[in-house]
Residue, then its C-alpha position, 0 to 999 in steps of 0.5 A: m472467473a479469472q485464472a490465478n496467473q491472469l493480471l486484471p486491470v484495476r483502478v486504485q484509490v489510496d487514502t492516507l491520514i497522517y496524525r502527528e503530535d500537536e498538528p492537524p491530520e494530514e490527508i493524502a489521496v492518490k488515484a492510479s491505475g494498475f493490475r491485480k492478480p487473483s489470489v485465494k490467500g491474499l492480494f497481489l497488486v501493482y500500480y503506478e504513481e506519477e509525481e512532478e518532483i520525483g517522476r514515476t513510482q511502481n508500487v507492489v503490494k503483496l498480502d499473504e493471509t496464509d497464517k497471520p496477515v503479512l503485508r509487504i509494500v515495495r516501491s521503486g522508481g522515483l521513490s523507493m521503499q521497502q516495508t513489511y507490516v505484521v500486526n503487533e510487530t515492529t519491523e524495519g525498512q528503508y525509504e529513499v528519494p533522490w535527495g536522501q535515504w532513511l531507515t524506517t521503523v513500523k509498528t503495525e497495529d492492524i491489517h484488515f482485508k475486505n475482498t467480496q465479489s459485489q463491492p470494491t476490494e479494500l485493504l486497511i492498514s493502521y501503523l506507527l511510522d518513524i522515518g530516520g529517527a524523526g519520531f513516530a506518526k500514526y498512519r491510517v491507509k485505505i487502499t480501494i481496488t476496483e476492477e476496470e470494466h471489461e469491453h466485450d467484443 
């Protein structure tokens, strides 16, 4: 059993569907490596992405299920973003890339966290996102976390 302060190596798959009015859905899939810290009240995950145009981005995902689910995602590096997600609430954040910075508004519809011993951990998020006043688009994000196989000496 992992200790609470131990970071476990994981593989991360992030699948995003974006629905904009009068356009076909946009699909984005990202595979990454990172670390997960065991938690009885939610999730703490750090993973890294590489993009040719903006470089390396660190993603920190914190889910606290103590009362009602509160999800906070902080991205830093080539892309910077800070956003908090609370079901049935509207929250503001920021999004920044080398060529600009925008305020974001999120209306969170659902957060579902599935954490079982026998299957990969899944975090499902459904929300409406407006970046810089461009209008809301619907996002459905699924983050799948699989522990790396441990080699035994």
